[in-house]
mmCIF file of the N, C-alpha and C atoms, coordinates in Angstrom:
data_MODEL
# 
_entry.id   MODEL 
# 
loop_
_atom_site.group_PDB 
_atom_site.id 
_atom_site.type_symbol 
_atom_site.label_atom_id 
_atom_site.label_alt_id 
_atom_site.label_comp_id 
_atom_site.label_asym_id 
_atom_site.label_entity_id 
_atom_site.label_seq_id 
_atom_site.pdbx_PDB_ins_code 
_atom_site.Cartn_x 
_atom_site.Cartn_y 
_atom_site.Cartn_z 
_atom_site.occupancy 
_atom_site.B_iso_or_equiv 
_atom_site.pdbx_formal_charge 
_atom_site.auth_seq_id 
_atom_site.auth_comp_id 
_atom_site.auth_asym_id 
_atom_site.auth_atom_id 
_atom_site.pdbx_PDB_model_num 
ATOM 1   N N  . UNK A 1 1  ? -3.642 -2.516  -15.189 1.00 0.00 ? 1  UNK A N  1 
ATOM 2   C CA . UNK A 1 1  ? -3.008 -3.484  -14.332 1.00 0.00 ? 1  UNK A CA 1 
ATOM 3   C C  . UNK A 1 1  ? -3.167 -3.030  -12.885 1.00 0.00 ? 1  UNK A C  1 
ATOM 4   N N  . UNK A 1 2  ? -3.893 -3.773  -12.102 1.00 0.00 ? 2  UNK A N  1 
ATOM 5   C CA . UNK A 1 2  ? -4.082 -3.442  -10.694 1.00 0.00 ? 2  UNK A CA 1 
ATOM 6   C C  . UNK A 1 2  ? -3.027 -4.157  -9.863  1.00 0.00 ? 2  UNK A C  1 
ATOM 7   N N  . UNK A 1 3  ? -2.451 -3.454  -8.919  1.00 0.00 ? 3  UNK A N  1 
ATOM 8   C CA . UNK A 1 3  ? -1.463 -4.058  -8.026  1.00 0.00 ? 3  UNK A CA 1 
ATOM 9   C C  . UNK A 1 3  ? -2.185 -4.860  -6.968  1.00 0.00 ? 3  UNK A C  1 
ATOM 10  N N  . UNK A 1 4  ? -1.629 -6.012  -6.653  1.00 0.00 ? 4  UNK A N  1 
ATOM 11  C CA . UNK A 1 4  ? -2.210 -6.857  -5.617  1.00 0.00 ? 4  UNK A CA 1 
ATOM 12  C C  . UNK A 1 4  ? -1.114 -7.341  -4.696  1.00 0.00 ? 4  UNK A C  1 
ATOM 13  N N  . UNK A 1 5  ? -1.455 -7.547  -3.434  1.00 0.00 ? 5  UNK A N  1 
ATOM 14  C CA . UNK A 1 5  ? -0.450 -8.119  -2.542  1.00 0.00 ? 5  UNK A CA 1 
ATOM 15  C C  . UNK A 1 5  ? -0.061 -9.522  -3.026  1.00 0.00 ? 5  UNK A C  1 
ATOM 16  N N  . UNK A 1 6  ? 1.178  -9.876  -2.860  1.00 0.00 ? 6  UNK A N  1 
ATOM 17  C CA . UNK A 1 6  ? 1.641  -11.201 -3.242  1.00 0.00 ? 6  UNK A CA 1 
ATOM 18  C C  . UNK A 1 6  ? 0.991  -12.253 -2.349  1.00 0.00 ? 6  UNK A C  1 
ATOM 19  N N  . UNK A 1 7  ? 0.972  -13.489 -2.833  1.00 0.00 ? 7  UNK A N  1 
ATOM 20  C CA . UNK A 1 7  ? 0.346  -14.576 -2.081  1.00 0.00 ? 7  UNK A CA 1 
ATOM 21  C C  . UNK A 1 7  ? 0.925  -14.723 -0.683  1.00 0.00 ? 7  UNK A C  1 
ATOM 22  N N  . UNK A 1 8  ? 2.256  -14.567 -0.539  1.00 0.00 ? 8  UNK A N  1 
ATOM 23  C CA . UNK A 1 8  ? 2.860  -14.734 0.779   1.00 0.00 ? 8  UNK A CA 1 
ATOM 24  C C  . UNK A 1 8  ? 2.415  -13.630 1.738   1.00 0.00 ? 8  UNK A C  1 
ATOM 25  N N  . UNK A 1 9  ? 2.183  -12.427 1.225   1.00 0.00 ? 9  UNK A N  1 
ATOM 26  C CA . UNK A 1 9  ? 1.688  -11.342 2.076   1.00 0.00 ? 9  UNK A CA 1 
ATOM 27  C C  . UNK A 1 9  ? 0.250  -11.616 2.482   1.00 0.00 ? 9  UNK A C  1 
ATOM 28  N N  . UNK A 1 10 ? -0.569 -12.082 1.551   1.00 0.00 ? 10 UNK A N  1 
ATOM 29  C CA . UNK A 1 10 ? -1.962 -12.413 1.867   1.00 0.00 ? 10 UNK A CA 1 
ATOM 30  C C  . UNK A 1 10 ? -2.029 -13.533 2.902   1.00 0.00 ? 10 UNK A C  1 
ATOM 31  N N  . UNK A 1 11 ? -1.138 -14.509 2.772   1.00 0.00 ? 11 UNK A N  1 
ATOM 32  C CA . UNK A 1 11 ? -1.100 -15.625 3.739   1.00 0.00 ? 11 UNK A CA 1 
ATOM 33  C C  . UNK A 1 11 ? -0.693 -15.111 5.127   1.00 0.00 ? 11 UNK A C  1 
ATOM 34  N N  . UNK A 1 12 ? 0.309  -14.247 5.169   1.00 0.00 ? 12 UNK A N  1 
ATOM 35  C CA . UNK A 1 12 ? 0.749  -13.675 6.439   1.00 0.00 ? 12 UNK A CA 1 
ATOM 36  C C  . UNK A 1 12 ? -0.356 -12.824 7.070   1.00 0.00 ? 12 UNK A C  1 
ATOM 37  N N  . UNK A 1 13 ? -1.067 -12.055 6.231   1.00 0.00 ? 13 UNK A N  1 
ATOM 38  C CA . UNK A 1 13 ? -2.181 -11.249 6.723   1.00 0.00 ? 13 UNK A CA 1 
ATOM 39  C C  . UNK A 1 13 ? -3.257 -12.150 7.341   1.00 0.00 ? 13 UNK A C  1 
ATOM 40  N N  . UNK A 1 14 ? -3.572 -13.244 6.687   1.00 0.00 ? 14 UNK A N  1 
ATOM 41  C CA . UNK A 1 14 ? -4.586 -14.160 7.204   1.00 0.00 ? 14 UNK A CA 1 
ATOM 42  C C  . UNK A 1 14 ? -4.171 -14.751 8.548   1.00 0.00 ? 14 UNK A C  1 
ATOM 43  N N  . UNK A 1 15 ? -2.912 -15.140 8.677   1.00 0.00 ? 15 UNK A N  1 
ATOM 44  C CA . UNK A 1 15 ? -2.415 -15.710 9.933   1.00 0.00 ? 15 UNK A CA 1 
ATOM 45  C C  . UNK A 1 15 ? -2.519 -14.689 11.061  1.00 0.00 ? 15 UNK A C  1 
ATOM 46  N N  . UNK A 1 16 ? -2.078 -13.464 10.801  1.00 0.00 ? 16 UNK A N  1 
ATOM 47  C CA . UNK A 1 16 ? -2.121 -12.429 11.839  1.00 0.00 ? 16 UNK A CA 1 
ATOM 48  C C  . UNK A 1 16 ? -3.552 -12.065 12.211  1.00 0.00 ? 16 UNK A C  1 
ATOM 49  N N  . UNK A 1 17 ? -4.438 -12.004 11.220  1.00 0.00 ? 17 UNK A N  1 
ATOM 50  C CA . UNK A 1 17 ? -5.839 -11.695 11.481  1.00 0.00 ? 17 UNK A CA 1 
ATOM 51  C C  . UNK A 1 17 ? -6.482 -12.787 12.336  1.00 0.00 ? 17 UNK A C  1 
ATOM 52  N N  . UNK A 1 18 ? -6.181 -14.040 12.018  1.00 0.00 ? 18 UNK A N  1 
ATOM 53  C CA . UNK A 1 18 ? -6.697 -15.167 12.808  1.00 0.00 ? 18 UNK A CA 1 
ATOM 54  C C  . UNK A 1 18 ? -6.247 -15.081 14.263  1.00 0.00 ? 18 UNK A C  1 
ATOM 55  N N  . UNK A 1 19 ? -5.083 -14.490 14.483  1.00 0.00 ? 19 UNK A N  1 
ATOM 56  C CA . UNK A 1 19 ? -4.547 -14.371 15.846  1.00 0.00 ? 19 UNK A CA 1 
ATOM 57  C C  . UNK A 1 19 ? -5.016 -13.089 16.533  1.00 0.00 ? 19 UNK A C  1 
ATOM 58  N N  . UNK A 1 20 ? -5.929 -12.352 15.894  1.00 0.00 ? 20 UNK A N  1 
ATOM 59  C CA . UNK A 1 20 ? -6.528 -11.196 16.533  1.00 0.00 ? 20 UNK A CA 1 
ATOM 60  C C  . UNK A 1 20 ? -5.909 -9.849  16.217  1.00 0.00 ? 20 UNK A C  1 
ATOM 61  N N  . UNK A 1 21 ? -4.956 -9.809  15.308  1.00 0.00 ? 21 UNK A N  1 
ATOM 62  C CA . UNK A 1 21 ? -4.322 -8.541  14.964  1.00 0.00 ? 21 UNK A CA 1 
ATOM 63  C C  . UNK A 1 21 ? -5.140 -7.801  13.915  1.00 0.00 ? 21 UNK A C  1 
ATOM 64  N N  . UNK A 1 22 ? -5.138 -6.479  13.999  1.00 0.00 ? 22 UNK A N  1 
ATOM 65  C CA . UNK A 1 22 ? -5.754 -5.633  12.984  1.00 0.00 ? 22 UNK A CA 1 
ATOM 66  C C  . UNK A 1 22 ? -4.684 -5.344  11.942  1.00 0.00 ? 22 UNK A C  1 
ATOM 67  N N  . UNK A 1 23 ? -4.816 -5.919  10.767  1.00 0.00 ? 23 UNK A N  1 
ATOM 68  C CA . UNK A 1 23 ? -3.771 -5.859  9.745   1.00 0.00 ? 23 UNK A CA 1 
ATOM 69  C C  . UNK A 1 23 ? -4.228 -5.004  8.575   1.00 0.00 ? 23 UNK A C  1 
ATOM 70  N N  . UNK A 1 24 ? -3.371 -4.117  8.125   1.00 0.00 ? 24 UNK A N  1 
ATOM 71  C CA . UNK A 1 24 ? -3.601 -3.318  6.919   1.00 0.00 ? 24 UNK A CA 1 
ATOM 72  C C  . UNK A 1 24 ? -2.454 -3.575  5.961   1.00 0.00 ? 24 UNK A C  1 
ATOM 73  N N  . UNK A 1 25 ? -2.768 -3.881  4.728   1.00 0.00 ? 25 UNK A N  1 
ATOM 74  C CA . UNK A 1 25 ? -1.754 -4.075  3.696   1.00 0.00 ? 25 UNK A CA 1 
ATOM 75  C C  . UNK A 1 25 ? -1.898 -2.931  2.704   1.00 0.00 ? 25 UNK A C  1 
ATOM 76  N N  . UNK A 1 26 ? -0.839 -2.188  2.530   1.00 0.00 ? 26 UNK A N  1 
ATOM 77  C CA . UNK A 1 26 ? -0.835 -1.077  1.596   1.00 0.00 ? 26 UNK A CA 1 
ATOM 78  C C  . UNK A 1 26 ? -0.106 -1.494  0.326   1.00 0.00 ? 26 UNK A C  1 
ATOM 79  N N  . UNK A 1 27 ? -0.761 -1.273  -0.796  1.00 0.00 ? 27 UNK A N  1 
ATOM 80  C CA . UNK A 1 27 ? -0.145 -1.546  -2.095  1.00 0.00 ? 27 UNK A CA 1 
ATOM 81  C C  . UNK A 1 27 ? -0.231 -0.281  -2.935  1.00 0.00 ? 27 UNK A C  1 
ATOM 82  N N  . UNK A 1 28 ? 0.634  -0.189  -3.885  1.00 0.00 ? 28 UNK A N  1 
ATOM 83  C CA . UNK A 1 28 ? 0.660  1.013   -4.711  1.00 0.00 ? 28 UNK A CA 1 
ATOM 84  C C  . UNK A 1 28 ? -0.509 1.046   -5.685  1.00 0.00 ? 28 UNK A C  1 
ATOM 85  N N  . UNK A 1 29 ? -0.975 2.247   -5.964  1.00 0.00 ? 29 UNK A N  1 
ATOM 86  C CA . UNK A 1 29 ? -1.953 2.440   -7.025  1.00 0.00 ? 29 UNK A CA 1 
ATOM 87  C C  . UNK A 1 29 ? -1.233 2.322   -8.352  1.00 0.00 ? 29 UNK A C  1 
ATOM 88  N N  . UNK A 1 30 ? -1.882 1.785   -9.358  1.00 0.00 ? 30 UNK A N  1 
ATOM 89  C CA . UNK A 1 30 ? -1.222 1.666   -10.659 1.00 0.00 ? 30 UNK A CA 1 
ATOM 90  C C  . UNK A 1 30 ? -1.138 3.028   -11.353 1.00 0.00 ? 30 UNK A C  1 
ATOM 91  N N  . UNK A 1 31 ? 0.014  3.657   -11.285 1.00 0.00 ? 31 UNK A N  1 
ATOM 92  C CA . UNK A 1 31 ? 0.213  4.951   -11.914 1.00 0.00 ? 31 UNK A CA 1 
ATOM 93  C C  . UNK A 1 31 ? 0.974  4.788   -13.226 1.00 0.00 ? 31 UNK A C  1 
ATOM 94  N N  . UNK A 1 32 ? 1.206  3.582   -13.646 1.00 0.00 ? 32 UNK A N  1 
ATOM 95  C CA . UNK A 1 32 ? 1.964  3.304   -14.857 1.00 0.00 ? 32 UNK A CA 1 
ATOM 96  C C  . UNK A 1 32 ? 1.154  2.370   -15.755 1.00 0.00 ? 32 UNK A C  1 
ATOM 97  N N  . UNK A 1 33 ? 1.543  2.311   -17.011 1.00 0.00 ? 33 UNK A N  1 
ATOM 98  C CA . UNK A 1 33 ? 0.814  1.481   -17.976 1.00 0.00 ? 33 UNK A CA 1 
ATOM 99  C C  . UNK A 1 33 ? 1.459  0.108   -18.176 1.00 0.00 ? 33 UNK A C  1 
ATOM 100 N N  . UNK A 1 34 ? 2.778  0.048   -18.133 1.00 0.00 ? 34 UNK A N  1 
ATOM 101 C CA . UNK A 1 34 ? 3.473  -1.228  -18.308 1.00 0.00 ? 34 UNK A CA 1 
ATOM 102 C C  . UNK A 1 34 ? 4.666  -1.266  -17.353 1.00 0.00 ? 34 UNK A C  1 
ATOM 103 N N  . UNK A 1 35 ? 5.101  -2.447  -16.949 1.00 0.00 ? 35 UNK A N  1 
ATOM 104 C CA . UNK A 1 35 ? 6.184  -2.544  -15.961 1.00 0.00 ? 35 UNK A CA 1 
ATOM 105 C C  . UNK A 1 35 ? 7.445  -1.768  -16.329 1.00 0.00 ? 35 UNK A C  1 
ATOM 106 N N  . UNK A 1 36 ? 7.778  -1.677  -17.594 1.00 0.00 ? 36 UNK A N  1 
ATOM 107 C CA . UNK A 1 36 ? 8.997  -0.948  -17.970 1.00 0.00 ? 36 UNK A CA 1 
ATOM 108 C C  . UNK A 1 36 ? 8.869  0.547   -17.687 1.00 0.00 ? 36 UNK A C  1 
ATOM 109 N N  . UNK A 1 37 ? 7.637  1.047   -17.521 1.00 0.00 ? 37 UNK A N  1 
ATOM 110 C CA . UNK A 1 37 ? 7.454  2.454   -17.168 1.00 0.00 ? 37 UNK A CA 1 
ATOM 111 C C  . UNK A 1 37 ? 8.093  2.778   -15.822 1.00 0.00 ? 37 UNK A C  1 
ATOM 112 N N  . UNK A 1 38 ? 8.230  1.774   -14.974 1.00 0.00 ? 38 UNK A N  1 
ATOM 113 C CA . UNK A 1 38 ? 8.818  1.996   -13.649 1.00 0.00 ? 38 UNK A CA 1 
ATOM 114 C C  . UNK A 1 38 ? 10.282 2.416   -13.739 1.00 0.00 ? 38 UNK A C  1 
ATOM 115 N N  . UNK A 1 39 ? 10.906 2.145   -14.854 1.00 0.00 ? 39 UNK A N  1 
ATOM 116 C CA . UNK A 1 39 ? 12.307 2.524   -15.057 1.00 0.00 ? 39 UNK A CA 1 
ATOM 117 C C  . UNK A 1 39 ? 12.434 3.896   -15.713 1.00 0.00 ? 39 UNK A C  1 
ATOM 118 N N  . UNK A 1 40 ? 11.324 4.481   -16.088 1.00 0.00 ? 40 UNK A N  1 
ATOM 119 C CA . UNK A 1 40 ? 11.308 5.766   -16.787 1.00 0.00 ? 40 UNK A CA 1 
ATOM 120 C C  . UNK A 1 40 ? 11.288 6.899   -15.765 1.00 0.00 ? 40 UNK A C  1 
ATOM 121 N N  . UNK A 1 41 ? 12.298 7.754   -15.798 1.00 0.00 ? 41 UNK A N  1 
ATOM 122 C CA . UNK A 1 41 ? 12.403 8.834   -14.807 1.00 0.00 ? 41 UNK A CA 1 
ATOM 123 C C  . UNK A 1 41 ? 11.242 9.827   -14.897 1.00 0.00 ? 41 UNK A C  1 
ATOM 124 N N  . UNK A 1 42 ? 10.526 9.828   -16.010 1.00 0.00 ? 42 UNK A N  1 
ATOM 125 C CA . UNK A 1 42 ? 9.372  10.730  -16.135 1.00 0.00 ? 42 UNK A CA 1 
ATOM 126 C C  . UNK A 1 42 ? 8.227  10.322  -15.209 1.00 0.00 ? 42 UNK A C  1 
ATOM 127 N N  . UNK A 1 43 ? 8.268  9.129   -14.665 1.00 0.00 ? 43 UNK A N  1 
ATOM 128 C CA . UNK A 1 43 ? 7.208  8.655   -13.791 1.00 0.00 ? 43 UNK A CA 1 
ATOM 129 C C  . UNK A 1 43 ? 7.473  8.953   -12.312 1.00 0.00 ? 43 UNK A C  1 
ATOM 130 N N  . UNK A 1 44 ? 8.599  9.556   -11.993 1.00 0.00 ? 44 UNK A N  1 
ATOM 131 C CA . UNK A 1 44 ? 8.933  9.860   -10.604 1.00 0.00 ? 44 UNK A CA 1 
ATOM 132 C C  . UNK A 1 44 ? 7.874  10.764  -9.980  1.00 0.00 ? 44 UNK A C  1 
ATOM 133 N N  . UNK A 1 45 ? 7.470  11.810  -10.688 1.00 0.00 ? 45 UNK A N  1 
ATOM 134 C CA . UNK A 1 45 ? 6.460  12.721  -10.146 1.00 0.00 ? 45 UNK A CA 1 
ATOM 135 C C  . UNK A 1 45 ? 5.129  12.010  -9.943  1.00 0.00 ? 45 UNK A C  1 
ATOM 136 N N  . UNK A 1 46 ? 4.741  11.155  -10.887 1.00 0.00 ? 46 UNK A N  1 
ATOM 137 C CA . UNK A 1 46 ? 3.483  10.409  -10.761 1.00 0.00 ? 46 UNK A CA 1 
ATOM 138 C C  . UNK A 1 46 ? 3.540  9.466   -9.561  1.00 0.00 ? 46 UNK A C  1 
ATOM 139 N N  . UNK A 1 47 ? 4.683  8.815   -9.366  1.00 0.00 ? 47 UNK A N  1 
ATOM 140 C CA . UNK A 1 47 ? 4.837  7.905   -8.237  1.00 0.00 ? 47 UNK A CA 1 
ATOM 141 C C  . UNK A 1 47 ? 4.791  8.666   -6.919  1.00 0.00 ? 47 UNK A C  1 
ATOM 142 N N  . UNK A 1 48 ? 5.449  9.803   -6.873  1.00 0.00 ? 48 UNK A N  1 
ATOM 143 C CA . UNK A 1 48 ? 5.450  10.626  -5.663  1.00 0.00 ? 48 UNK A CA 1 
ATOM 144 C C  . UNK A 1 48 ? 4.040  11.089  -5.333  1.00 0.00 ? 48 UNK A C  1 
ATOM 145 N N  . UNK A 1 49 ? 3.320  11.533  -6.328  1.00 0.00 ? 49 UNK A N  1 
ATOM 146 C CA . UNK A 1 49 ? 1.950  11.997  -6.116  1.00 0.00 ? 49 UNK A CA 1 
ATOM 147 C C  . UNK A 1 49 ? 1.049  10.851  -5.644  1.00 0.00 ? 49 UNK A C  1 
ATOM 148 N N  . UNK A 1 50 ? 1.182  9.678   -6.246  1.00 0.00 ? 50 UNK A N  1 
ATOM 149 C CA . UNK A 1 50 ? 0.377  8.527   -5.843  1.00 0.00 ? 50 UNK A CA 1 
ATOM 150 C C  . UNK A 1 50 ? 0.671  8.138   -4.394  1.00 0.00 ? 50 UNK A C  1 
ATOM 151 N N  . UNK A 1 51 ? 1.945  8.098   -4.025  1.00 0.00 ? 51 UNK A N  1 
ATOM 152 C CA . UNK A 1 51 ? 2.316  7.747   -2.651  1.00 0.00 ? 51 UNK A CA 1 
ATOM 153 C C  . UNK A 1 51 ? 1.841  8.767   -1.640  1.00 0.00 ? 51 UNK A C  1 
ATOM 154 N N  . UNK A 1 52 ? 1.916  10.041  -1.993  1.00 0.00 ? 52 UNK A N  1 
ATOM 155 C CA . UNK A 1 52 ? 1.448  11.107  -1.101  1.00 0.00 ? 52 UNK A CA 1 
ATOM 156 C C  . UNK A 1 52 ? -0.048 10.989  -0.870  1.00 0.00 ? 52 UNK A C  1 
ATOM 157 N N  . UNK A 1 53 ? -0.792 10.739  -1.933  1.00 0.00 ? 53 UNK A N  1 
ATOM 158 C CA . UNK A 1 53 ? -2.243 10.602  -1.812  1.00 0.00 ? 53 UNK A CA 1 
ATOM 159 C C  . UNK A 1 53 ? -2.610 9.397   -0.955  1.00 0.00 ? 53 UNK A C  1 
ATOM 160 N N  . UNK A 1 54 ? -1.934 8.291   -1.170  1.00 0.00 ? 54 UNK A N  1 
ATOM 161 C CA . UNK A 1 54 ? -2.203 7.098   -0.369  1.00 0.00 ? 54 UNK A CA 1 
ATOM 162 C C  . UNK A 1 54 ? -1.896 7.351   1.101   1.00 0.00 ? 54 UNK A C  1 
ATOM 163 N N  . UNK A 1 55 ? -0.815 8.064   1.364   1.00 0.00 ? 55 UNK A N  1 
ATOM 164 C CA . UNK A 1 55 ? -0.458 8.394   2.740   1.00 0.00 ? 55 UNK A CA 1 
ATOM 165 C C  . UNK A 1 55 ? -1.536 9.215   3.419   1.00 0.00 ? 55 UNK A C  1 
ATOM 166 N N  . UNK A 1 56 ? -2.069 10.179  2.703   1.00 0.00 ? 56 UNK A N  1 
ATOM 167 C CA . UNK A 1 56 ? -3.152 10.998  3.262   1.00 0.00 ? 56 UNK A CA 1 
ATOM 168 C C  . UNK A 1 56 ? -4.391 10.166  3.555   1.00 0.00 ? 56 UNK A C  1 
ATOM 169 N N  . UNK A 1 57 ? -4.674 9.209   2.674   1.00 0.00 ? 57 UNK A N  1 
ATOM 170 C CA . UNK A 1 57 ? -5.875 8.384   2.835   1.00 0.00 ? 57 UNK A CA 1 
ATOM 171 C C  . UNK A 1 57 ? -5.800 7.474   4.066   1.00 0.00 ? 57 UNK A C  1 
ATOM 172 N N  . UNK A 1 58 ? -4.626 7.032   4.439   1.00 0.00 ? 58 UNK A N  1 
ATOM 173 C CA . UNK A 1 58 ? -4.510 6.110   5.575   1.00 0.00 ? 58 UNK A CA 1 
ATOM 174 C C  . UNK A 1 58 ? -4.010 6.785   6.847   1.00 0.00 ? 58 UNK A C  1 
ATOM 175 N N  . UNK A 1 59 ? -3.601 8.034   6.762   1.00 0.00 ? 59 UNK A N  1 
ATOM 176 C CA . UNK A 1 59 ? -2.980 8.711   7.907   1.00 0.00 ? 59 UNK A CA 1 
ATOM 177 C C  . UNK A 1 59 ? -3.894 8.762   9.131   1.00 0.00 ? 59 UNK A C  1 
ATOM 178 N N  . UNK A 1 60 ? -5.151 9.088   8.946   1.00 0.00 ? 60 UNK A N  1 
ATOM 179 C CA . UNK A 1 60 ? -6.052 9.205   10.097  1.00 0.00 ? 60 UNK A CA 1 
ATOM 180 C C  . UNK A 1 60 ? -6.217 7.868   10.804  1.00 0.00 ? 60 UNK A C  1 
ATOM 181 N N  . UNK A 1 61 ? -6.461 6.799   10.040  1.00 0.00 ? 61 UNK A N  1 
ATOM 182 C CA . UNK A 1 61 ? -6.613 5.479   10.653  1.00 0.00 ? 61 UNK A CA 1 
ATOM 183 C C  . UNK A 1 61 ? -5.331 5.034   11.345  1.00 0.00 ? 61 UNK A C  1 
ATOM 184 N N  . UNK A 1 62 ? -4.196 5.277   10.716  1.00 0.00 ? 62 UNK A N  1 
ATOM 185 C CA . UNK A 1 62 ? -2.933 4.889   11.334  1.00 0.00 ? 62 UNK A CA 1 
ATOM 186 C C  . UNK A 1 62 ? -2.652 5.713   12.596  1.00 0.00 ? 62 UNK A C  1 
ATOM 187 N N  . UNK A 1 63 ? -3.028 6.974   12.576  1.00 0.00 ? 63 UNK A N  1 
ATOM 188 C CA . UNK A 1 63 ? -2.863 7.806   13.761  1.00 0.00 ? 63 UNK A CA 1 
ATOM 189 C C  . UNK A 1 63 ? -3.685 7.293   14.933  1.00 0.00 ? 63 UNK A C  1 
ATOM 190 N N  . UNK A 1 64 ? -4.908 6.877   14.670  1.00 0.00 ? 64 UNK A N  1 
ATOM 191 C CA . UNK A 1 64 ? -5.764 6.309   15.712  1.00 0.00 ? 64 UNK A CA 1 
ATOM 192 C C  . UNK A 1 64 ? -5.158 5.029   16.262  1.00 0.00 ? 64 UNK A C  1 
ATOM 193 N N  . UNK A 1 65 ? -4.669 4.184   15.351  1.00 0.00 ? 65 UNK A N  1 
ATOM 194 C CA . UNK A 1 65 ? -4.055 2.932   15.776  1.00 0.00 ? 65 UNK A CA 1 
ATOM 195 C C  . UNK A 1 65 ? -2.804 3.188   16.610  1.00 0.00 ? 65 UNK A C  1 
ATOM 196 N N  . UNK A 1 66 ? -1.960 4.113   16.158  1.00 0.00 ? 66 UNK A N  1 
ATOM 197 C CA . UNK A 1 66 ? -0.699 4.405   16.827  1.00 0.00 ? 66 UNK A CA 1 
ATOM 198 C C  . UNK A 1 66 ? -0.932 4.926   18.248  1.00 0.00 ? 66 UNK A C  1 
ATOM 199 N N  . UNK A 1 67 ? -1.970 5.730   18.423  1.00 0.00 ? 67 UNK A N  1 
ATOM 200 C CA . UNK A 1 67 ? -2.232 6.363   19.703  1.00 0.00 ? 67 UNK A CA 1 
ATOM 201 C C  . UNK A 1 67 ? -3.200 5.564   20.598  1.00 0.00 ? 67 UNK A C  1 
ATOM 202 N N  . UNK A 1 68 ? -3.642 4.416   20.131  1.00 0.00 ? 68 UNK A N  1 
ATOM 203 C CA . UNK A 1 68 ? -4.564 3.594   20.931  1.00 0.00 ? 68 UNK A CA 1 
ATOM 204 C C  . UNK A 1 68 ? -3.837 3.003   22.133  1.00 0.00 ? 68 UNK A C  1 
ATOM 205 N N  . UNK A 1 69 ? -4.554 2.861   23.193  1.00 0.00 ? 69 UNK A N  1 
ATOM 206 C CA . UNK A 1 69 ? -3.968 2.276   24.423  1.00 0.00 ? 69 UNK A CA 1 
ATOM 207 C C  . UNK A 1 69 ? -4.094 0.789   24.438  1.00 0.00 ? 69 UNK A C  1 
# 
């Protein structure tokens, strides 16, 4: 199961992009097999690891954006 941005987020992204904004939408990597796994405390470490990895992957680009004039 791949996570995808909801339709309203995709619509908002399109509107902002049309107006000249550089938009990035971050969604979680699927670290679980079924939705009920999200309620299982054994998945906390997997979720933390997935979020940390995603943060590292976007940190450089976000840093450039944040510091741009």
